[in-house]
C-alpha positions as CSV (number, residue, x, y, z in Angstrom):
1,M,-13.5,-54.8,84.2
2,N,-11.4,-51.7,83.4
3,P,-12.3,-48.8,85.7
4,F,-11.1,-46.2,83.1
5,P,-14.4,-45.3,81.5
6,Q,-16.0,-44.6,84.7
7,R,-13.0,-42.3,85.7
8,A,-13.2,-40.7,82.2
9,R,-16.9,-40.0,82.9
10,R,-16.1,-38.5,86.1
11,F,-13.5,-36.3,84.6
12,V,-15.6,-35.1,81.9
13,K,-18.4,-34.2,84.4
14,R,-15.8,-32.2,86.6
15,A,-14.4,-30.6,83.5
16,A,-17.9,-29.4,82.2
17,R,-18.6,-28.1,85.7
18,G,-15.2,-26.1,85.9
19,L,-15.9,-24.7,82.2
20,L,-19.5,-23.8,83.2
21,G,-18.2,-22.1,86.3
22,C,-15.6,-20.1,84.2
23,V,-18.3,-19.0,81.7
24,A,-20.6,-18.1,84.6
25,L,-17.7,-16.0,86.1
26,I,-17.0,-14.3,82.7
27,V,-20.5,-13.3,82.2
28,A,-21.0,-12.0,85.8
29,L,-17.7,-9.9,85.2
30,A,-18.7,-8.8,81.8
31,P,-19.3,-5.2,82.8
32,Q,-15.9,-4.9,84.5
33,T,-14.2,-6.5,81.5
34,F,-15.4,-3.9,79.1
35,A,-14.3,-1.2,81.6
36,Q,-10.5,-2.1,81.5
37,G,-8.2,-0.5,78.9
38,C,-5.3,1.6,78.5
39,A,-5.6,5.4,77.4
40,M,-4.3,4.8,74.0
41,C,-6.7,2.0,73.4
42,Y,-9.5,4.2,74.6
43,Q,-8.7,6.9,72.3
44,S,-8.3,4.7,69.4
45,A,-11.6,3.1,69.9
46,A,-13.4,6.4,70.6
47,A,-12.0,7.9,67.4
48,G,-13.0,5.0,65.3
49,G,-16.7,5.2,66.1
50,D,-19.1,2.9,67.5
51,R,-18.5,0.0,65.0
52,S,-14.8,0.0,65.7
53,R,-15.2,0.1,69.4
54,L,-17.6,-2.7,69.4
55,A,-15.1,-4.7,67.0
56,L,-12.4,-4.1,69.5
57,Q,-14.5,-5.2,72.4
58,H,-15.4,-8.4,70.5
59,G,-11.8,-9.1,69.5
60,I,-10.8,-8.9,73.2
61,L,-13.4,-11.5,74.2
62,I,-12.5,-13.8,71.2
63,L,-8.8,-13.7,72.2
64,L,-9.7,-14.5,75.8
65,F,-11.5,-17.9,75.1
66,P,-8.5,-19.9,73.7
67,S,-6.4,-18.9,76.8
68,V,-9.2,-19.8,79.2
69,G,-9.5,-23.1,77.3
70,L,-5.7,-23.9,77.5
71,F,-5.8,-22.9,81.3
72,V,-8.7,-25.2,82.1
73,G,-7.4,-28.1,79.9
74,I,-3.9,-28.1,81.5
75,F,-5.5,-27.9,85.1
76,G,-7.8,-30.6,84.1
77,L,-5.0,-32.7,82.7
78,I,-3.1,-32.1,86.0
79,Y,-6.1,-32.8,88.3
80,S,-6.8,-36.0,86.3
81,R,-3.3,-37.5,86.8
82,R,-2.9,-36.4,90.4
83,N,-2.8,-39.8,91.9
84,I,-0.7,-41.8,89.2
85,S,2.7,-41.2,91.0
86,R,1.3,-42.8,94.1
């Protein structure tokens, strides 16, 4: 009997928990996320109006998801292969 499917299911469950934890952390820190910014970005967003400011905020969040996904994926791979060298 091959133990890989059981290991794969455990990995998927752990990865899902980790991803859920990351999403919860992002949601919990959302007001602080929108508060960050340099003076030039602030002036540019303020001059553009409400729609421009909202588009800038959404763009920042959209660019956040691929980097978080890569981060979680790489560390998930490292975690899943931690006992192979033993």
